[in-house]
C-alpha positions in Angstrom: -15.3 77.5 -41.6 -16.3 76.1 -38.5 -18.7 73.2 -40.0 -16.3 72.2 -42.3 -13.4 71.8 -39.5 -15.5 69.7 -37.9 -16.7 67.7 -40.7 -12.5 67.1 -41.4 -11.8 65.9 -38.1 -14.1 63.1 -37.8 -13.3 61.2 -40.3 -9.6 60.7 -38.4 -11.2 60.4 -35.4 -13.5 57.6 -36.7 -10.7 56.0 -38.2 -8.9 56.0 -34.6 -11.7 54.4 -33.6 -12.1 51.9 -35.7 -8.0 50.9 -35.3 -8.4 49.2 -32.1 -11.4 47.4 -32.8 -9.6 45.9 -36.8 -6.8 44.8 -34.6 -8.9 43.1 -32.0 -10.8 41.5 -35.2 -7.6 40.0 -36.7 -6.5 38.7 -33.2 -10.3 37.2 -32.7 -9.6 35.5 -36.6 -6.2 34.4 -36.1 -7.0 32.5 -32.6 -11.0 31.3 -33.5 -11.0 31.7 -37.4 -11.2 29.2 -40.2 -9.0 26.6 -40.9 -9.9 24.5 -37.4 -8.0 21.7 -36.4 -9.0 18.5 -37.8 -11.1 16.4 -35.8 -9.2 13.5 -35.8 -6.2 14.9 -34.2 -8.8 16.0 -31.5 -10.2 12.9 -31.5 -6.7 11.6 -31.2 -6.1 13.5 -28.0 -9.7 12.1 -26.5 -8.1 8.6 -27.1 -4.5 9.1 -25.6 -6.2 10.5 -22.1 -9.0 7.4 -21.8 -5.6 5.6 -22.6 -3.7 7.0 -20.2 -6.7 6.9 -17.2 -6.9 3.2 -18.2 -3.1 2.6 -17.9 -3.3 4.6 -14.3 -6.2 2.2 -13.3 -4.5 -1.3 -14.6 -1.2 0.3 -12.8 -3.0 0.3 -9.1 -2.3 -2.7 -6.9 -5.5 -5.5 -6.6 -6.1 -3.8 -3.0 -7.3 -0.9 -4.9 -10.1 -2.6 -5.8 -11.5 -3.0 -2.4 -10.3 0.1 -0.9 -9.6 3.0 -3.2 -7.8 5.0 -0.5 -4.8 1.9 -0.2 -2.4 1.0 -2.4 -2.3 4.4 -4.7 0.8 4.0 -6.3 0.8 7.5 -8.1 0.3 10.9 -7.6 -2.9 10.9 -9.1 -5.1 11.9 -6.1 -8.4 11.6 -8.4 -7.8 7.8 -7.8 -8.4 8.3 -3.9 -12.4 8.9 -4.9 -13.0 6.0 -6.9 -12.0 4.8 -10.3 -15.7 5.9 -11.1 -15.4 9.4 -9.9 -11.9 9.2 -12.1 -13.4 8.4 -14.8 -16.0 11.6 -14.4 -13.2 14.0 -14.4 -11.4 12.9 -17.1 -14.0 12.6 -18.9 -15.7 16.9 -18.7 -11.7 17.4 -19.0 -11.6 15.9 -22.4 -14.9 17.5 -23.4 -13.4 20.7 -22.4 -10.3 20.7 -24.1 -12.4 19.3 -27.1 -14.4 22.3 -26.8 -11.8 24.5 -27.1 -9.3 22.4 -29.8 -12.5 23.0 -32.2 -13.2 26.3 -31.7 -9.4 27.9 -31.9 -7.8 28.4 -35.2 -5.6 25.6 -36.3 -2.3 27.6 -35.3 -2.6 27.9 -31.7 -4.8 24.7 -31.1 -1.8 22.6 -32.4 0.2 24.2 -29.6 -2.6 23.1 -27.3 -3.0 20.1 -28.5 1.1 18.8 -28.4 0.9 20.2 -24.9 -2.2 18.7 -24.0 -1.3 15.3 -26.1 1.8 14.8 -24.5 1.2 15.3 -20.7 -1.1 11.9 -20.5 2.0 10.1 -23.0 4.1 11.2 -20.6 3.2 8.8 -18.1 4.1 5.6 -20.0 7.7 6.7 -19.5 6.7 7.8 -15.6 4.8 4.2 -14.8 7.5 1.7 -16.3 5.3 -1.9 -16.2 8.6 -3.7 -15.8 10.7 -0.9 -13.0 9.8 -0.1 -10.1 11.7 -0.7 -6.3 11.6 -3.7 -3.8 9.6 -6.4 -4.9 7.8 -4.8 -8.1 11.9 -3.8 -9.2 12.7 -6.7 -12.1 15.2 -5.3 -15.0 18.6 -3.3 -13.7 18.5 0.4 -13.3 20.3 0.2 -16.4 17.8 -1.4 -18.4 14.9 0.4 -17.0 17.2 4.2 -18.3 17.2 2.7 -21.5 13.4 1.1 -21.6 12.6 4.8 -20.9 14.0 6.1 -23.7 12.9 3.9 -26.0 9.4 4.5 -24.5 9.9 8.7 -25.3 11.2 8.0 -28.7 7.8 5.7 -29.4 5.9 8.2 -28.0 7.9 11.0 -30.3 6.8 8.8 -33.5 2.9 8.4 -32.0 3.1 12.3 -32.3 4.7 12.3 -35.5 2.3 10.1 -37.1 -0.8 11.4 -36.3 0.3 15.2 -37.2 1.4 13.2 -40.6 -2.1 11.7 -40.7 -3.9 14.8 -40.0 -2.6 17.9 -41.4 -0.3 16.5 -45.0 -3.4 15.3 -46.3 -6.0 17.1 -47.9 -8.6 17.7 -47.3 -11.8 16.5 -49.3 -14.6 19.2 -50.3 -17.9 18.5 -49.2 -18.9 17.7 -52.7 -16.5 14.5 -52.8 -17.6 13.7 -49.4 -21.3 13.4 -50.6 -22.8 9.9 -50.6 -19.3 8.7 -48.5 -21.6 8.0 -45.1 -22.1 9.4 -41.9 -18.8 8.1 -40.9 -16.7 10.0 -43.1 -18.9 13.3 -43.7 -19.7 13.9 -40.2 -16.4 12.2 -38.6 -14.4 11.9 -40.7 -13.5 8.0 -40.2 -13.6 5.2 -42.3 -14.7 2.1 -41.3 -11.7 0.5 -41.0 -10.7 3.5 -38.4 -14.0 3.3 -36.6 -13.6 -0.3 -36.3 -9.9 -0.4 -34.6 -10.8 2.8 -32.0 -13.9 0.4 -31.0 -11.7 -2.6 -30.8 -8.8 -0.9 -28.7 -11.1 0.7 -26.2 -12.5 -3.3 -25.8 -8.6 -4.2 -25.0 -8.5 -1.0 -22.5 -11.9 -2.3 -21.1 -10.4 -6.4 -21.4 -7.2 -4.7 -19.4 -8.8 -2.9 -16.9 -11.0 -6.5 -15.9 -8.3 -8.5 -15.8 -6.3 -5.8 -13.1 -9.8 -6.0 -11.3 -9.8 -9.4 -10.3 -9.4 -10.1 -6.6 -7.1 -13.2 -6.4 -8.6 -16.4 -4.1 -5.2 -17.5 -2.4 -2.8 -15.2 -0.9 -4.1 -12.5 1.3 -7.6 -11.6 1.8 -9.3 -9.0 3.3 -11.3 -10.3 6.3 -14.8 -8.2 7.0 -15.7 -8.1 10.7 -18.9 -6.5 12.6 -17.0 -5.2 15.6 -13.3 -4.2 15.6 -10.9 -2.2 17.9 -9.8 0.7 16.9 -6.8 1.7 14.6 -3.8 0.7 16.8 -0.2 -0.6 16.7 2.6 -2.3 19.3 -0.3 -4.0 20.8 0.3 -7.5 22.7 -1.6 -11.1 21.0 -1.1 -14.2 22.0 -3.9 -16.9 21.1 -5.4 -19.3 23.7 -5.6 -22.8 22.5 -7.6 -23.8 25.8 -10.6 -21.4 25.1 -9.8 -21.3 21.1 -9.9 -17.4 21.5 -7.0 -14.7 20.7 -6.3 -12.2 22.9 -5.1 -8.7 22.1 -4.3 -6.0 25.3 -3.3 -2.4 24.9 -1.1 -0.8 21.9 -1.1 2.7 20.8 -4.4 4.8 19.9 -5.3 7.9 18.5 -7.8 9.8 21.2 -8.7 13.6 20.5 -7.0 16.5 19.1 -4.6 14.0 16.9 -2.8 13.2 20.5 -1.5 9.2 20.4 -2.1 7.2 23.9 -1.8 4.1 25.1 -4.3 2.1 25.8 -5.1 -1.0 28.4 -8.1 -2.5 26.4 -9.1 -5.9 26.0 -10.1 -7.4 23.3 -10.8 -11.8 21.7 -11.1 -12.7 18.5 -13.5 -15.6 18.1 -12.3 -16.5 14.5 -15.3 -14.7 12.9 -15.7 -11.5 15.0 -13.7 -9.4 17.9 -15.5 -9.1 20.9 -13.9 -6.4 23.7 -13.7 -7.9 27.2 -14.5 -4.9 30.0 -13.2 -5.8 33.4 -13.3 -4.4 36.9 -9.6 -4.8 37.0 -7.1 -4.9 34.6 -3.5 -4.1 33.7 -2.4 -0.8 33.4 -2.1 0.5 29.7 0.8 0.0 27.7 2.3 -1.0 24.5 5.5 -2.9 23.1 5.2 -5.5 25.8 4.5 -9.4 25.2 2.4 -12.0 25.9 2.2 -15.4 25.8 -0.2 -18.7 26.4 1.0 -21.1 29.0 -0.5 -24.4 28.6 0.6 -25.8 31.7 -1.7 -23.2 33.3 -4.0 -22.5 31.4 -3.5 -18.7 31.1 -2.3 -16.2 29.0 1.0 -14.3 30.7 1.5 -10.8 30.2 5.3 -9.1 31.1 6.5 -4.9 30.6 6.3 -2.9 27.5 5.8 1.0 27.6 3.9 3.6 29.4 2.7 7.2 28.5 5.4 8.5 30.4 7.6 6.5 28.3 9.2 4.7 31.1 10.1 0.3 30.4 7.7 -1.6 32.6 8.4 -4.5 34.9 5.1 -6.0 35.8 3.2 -9.7 35.2 0.1 -10.5 34.9 -2.7 -13.5 34.1 -5.6 -13.7 32.1 -7.9 -16.4 32.7 -10.6 -15.3 30.1 -12.4 -13.7 32.8 -9.7 -12.0 35.2 -6.6 -10.1 35.3 -4.7 -11.6 38.0 -1.1 -9.3 38.9 1.7 -11.6 40.2 4.5 -10.9 42.3 6.6 -7.9 41.4 9.9 -8.7 43.5 10.3 -11.4 41.5 10.2 -10.3 37.7 13.3 -9.4 35.2 14.5 -6.1 35.0 11.6 -3.5 33.4 12.1 -3.3 29.3 10.1 -3.4 26.3 10.1 -4.6 22.6 11.2 -8.1 23.4 9.3 -11.7 22.5 7.7 -14.4 24.7 6.6 -17.8 23.7 5.8 -20.9 25.2 8.7 -23.5 25.5 6.5 -27.2 25.1 9.7 -28.7 26.3 10.4 -26.4 29.2 6.8 -26.7 29.9 7.4 -22.6 30.7 7.2 -19.4 29.4 10.0 -18.1 27.7 11.2 -14.2 27.9 13.7 -12.7 25.6 15.5 -9.7 24.9 14.6 -6.5 24.6 15.5 -2.7 25.8 14.9 -0.4 28.7 13.8 3.2 29.4 17.7 3.8 29.9 18.8 2.8 26.6 19.8 -1.1 27.9 19.8 -3.5 25.7 19.3 -7.1 27.0 20.2 -10.8 25.3 19.0 -12.3 28.8 16.0 -15.2 28.8 13.8 -15.7 31.6 11.3 -18.7 31.9 7.8 -18.6 34.0 6.8 -21.3 35.9 3.4 -20.0 37.5 4.9 -18.2 40.7 7.8 -15.9 39.8 10.4 -15.7 36.8 14.0 -17.9 36.7 16.9 -17.0 34.8 17.6 -19.0 31.5 21.7 -20.0 31.4 22.7 -19.3 27.6 26.2 -18.1 25.5 26.8 -16.4 22.5 23.3 -15.0 22.7 22.2 -12.0 20.3 20.8 -8.8 21.1 17.2 -8.9 20.2 14.9 -5.8 20.1 11.9 -5.2 17.6 12.9 -8.4 16.2 10.2 -11.1 16.1 11.0 -14.4 17.7 8.3 -17.1 18.0 8.6 -20.9 18.9 8.6 -24.1 16.6 7.8 -26.8 18.4 7.9 -29.4 15.6 11.6 -28.7 14.9 11.8 -27.9 18.9 13.8 -24.6 18.4 12.6 -20.8 18.7 13.4 -18.3 15.4 13.8 -15.0 15.4 14.8 -12.5 12.5 17.2 -10.1 13.7 17.4 -6.4 12.4 20.5 -5.1 14.0 23.8 -6.6 14.5 24.0 -9.2 13.8 21.1 -9.6 11.5 19.2 -12.7 9.6 17.3 -15.6 11.2 18.7 -16.7 14.2 17.8 -20.4 15.7 17.8 -21.2 19.9 17.7 -24.5 20.3 19.5 -27.1 23.0 22.8 -26.4 20.8 22.8 -22.4 22.0 22.6 -19.9 19.4 22.9 -19.7 16.0 22.7 -18.4 12.7 20.4 -19.9 10.0 22.1 -20.5 6.7 19.5 -20.2 3.6 20.0 -19.8 -0.2 17.2 -16.7 0.5 16.5 -14.3 2.6 13.8 -11.6 3.1 15.8 -8.1 3.5 16.8 -6.9 7.0 14.0 -5.3 8.7 12.7 -4.1 11.7 9.4 -4.6 13.8 7.8 -7.2 11.4 5.8 -9.9 12.7 6.2 -13.6 12.7 3.7 -16.3 13.6 4.1 -20.1 12.9 1.6 -22.7 11.7 1.4 -26.1 13.5 -0.5 -27.9 10.5 2.0 -27.3 8.0 5.2 -26.5 10.0 5.2 -22.7 7.9 6.4 -19.4 9.3 5.1 -16.5 8.0 6.3 -12.9 8.2 4.9 -10.1 6.8 5.8 -6.3 7.1 8.5 -4.2 8.6 10.5 -1.3 8.3 13.5 -1.0 6.2 17.1 -0.6 8.2 16.8 3.2 8.5 13.3 3.1 9.1 12.2 5.2 6.2 10.0 2.9 4.3 7.7 0.0 5.1 7.9 -3.4 3.8 4.4 -5.0 2.4 6.6 -8.5 1.5 5.2 -11.7 2.9 8.4 -14.4 3.5 7.6 -18.6 4.3 10.0 -20.4 6.2 10.2 -24.0 5.3 12.5 -25.7 8.1 15.6 -23.7 6.9 14.7 -22.3 3.5 13.0 -19.1 3.0 10.7 -18.3 0.1 9.0 -15.0 -0.7 5.4 -15.5 -1.5 4.2 -13.3 -4.7 0.4 -12.6 -3.5 -2.1 -10.9 -5.9 -3.7 -8.8 -3.6 -1.4 -7.6 -0.7 -1.8 -5.4 2.4 -0.5 -2.2 2.6 3.3 -1.8 4.1 2.9 -1.4 8.2 4.7 -1.9 11.1 3.6 -2.8 14.8 1.2 -5.4 13.3 0.5 -8.8 15.1 0.3 -11.7 13.1 -0.8 -15.0 14.3 -1.9 -18.5 13.4 -6.0 -19.1 13.9 -6.7 -22.9 13.8 -10.8 -22.6 13.7 -9.6 -20.7 10.6 -6.8 -22.8 9.7 -4.6 -19.5 7.9 -2.7 -16.7 9.5 -4.5 -13.3 10.3 -3.0 -9.9 10.5 -4.8 -7.1 12.0 -3.9 -3.5 12.5 -0.5 -1.7 12.7 0.8 1.8 11.6 1.6 2.5 7.8 0.5 5.9 6.9 -1.5 6.2 10.0 -2.7 3.7 12.7 -4.4 0.5 11.0 -7.7 -1.6 11.9 -8.0 -4.0 9.5 -8.1 -7.5 9.1 -6.4 -10.0 6.5 -5.7 -13.4 6.5 -3.8 -15.8 4.3 -4.7 -18.4 2.0 -2.4 -21.0 1.0 -3.1 -22.1 -2.8 -5.3 -25.6 -2.6 -6.9 -24.6 0.7 -9.8 -23.4 1.7 
């Protein structure tokens, strides 16, 4: 009896053991058994992902092709490692997802396929080629919203056509596929379909090649052997007697992520930077100003801010070999964020505006006679602090672009101060940079911060007499503030150096006018 009872219990135990195995088998069949997703849908997924890759790449600005860490328009950090690395990661992703889609049963595979295809397709609605902000905005917000809806509709239609074309068709049997060629039997593609895929890849390659072209006019990067370290708020002046551009000071990053002022002196020869080491030097500073005194053949430096946040009021002269400190009792009140320029009609270096560490803003003007400073009488003078001011010798006037109140373009000549009326004018900004071209009489302005200081400009504007015009350069330096722009007669071009964007910069650019060499 015991043997019988034992024998009757074993079948029940056997069934209990088989039950879970059968459930797992059924689940595995539902997940990985036939029918499988058609190859056409898997191929469609790969094409969509590669198209999204190409579209993101074509949306990058031209500067990206010179420095992959600059100018990224979207959050795809993969492109920061370069297009080839990004392409490799995209291909690995396609292979992994393709294997998953080909192994899964059609039902779960369709769910995964829809999600996997929609994500890259949605890029076309988020990176619209005609909508943006600032200088990239072409159409108003209403049109952009409508355009985005149209893109989403097209995405839906593409998904619908792909599903209808691949799921509702009756798969031909192996016997019917015999003799139809390798494309049809192995890949399920017709000659026409394969040709269209080839043409599509060719169009993507042409688009990437066209977007990667480096323009020959406008802004161009300058590669130098030696360069000052990344910095901003430095001072610069062109020494026409020695054909050198002198740069002094600025804010640099020290060890441990700290920032401090520097007292370095550098000179630009038109080809490379050279650091000049002297026994005597002005104290470290930023936000001062320099101008070349043609009458006395010396670069004059005044004021700025030291590491303690105190405004300085000392005057120094640089003759190409030695820094000389001038009298300390004949100077204007200490200040920073002001401007200096040489006025050929006065034959003096002129100082204007600024503010001090007590929050006082100035609208006074002073001139340097080689021995001391004399105050210049003027009326209705605007406050200028953190705004560029340069001298236009052809029209015998000073030109400034103010960010606060009053804002806009202001002129200072024999008649006093007046606001320039122009058909168009750059958006209001602070901490931009201006420079004058003595060959063409044009004034160039680049960069700066918006009124609230939360975003940066990287647009370029030219002032011809009384008219501003924006210059659309195919290659634009990244947005920044605290940079310097100066004209280099030896190259016949405007030069841009340094500033602060996402971090301190030490890149150098030159601006080439169309038709010039």
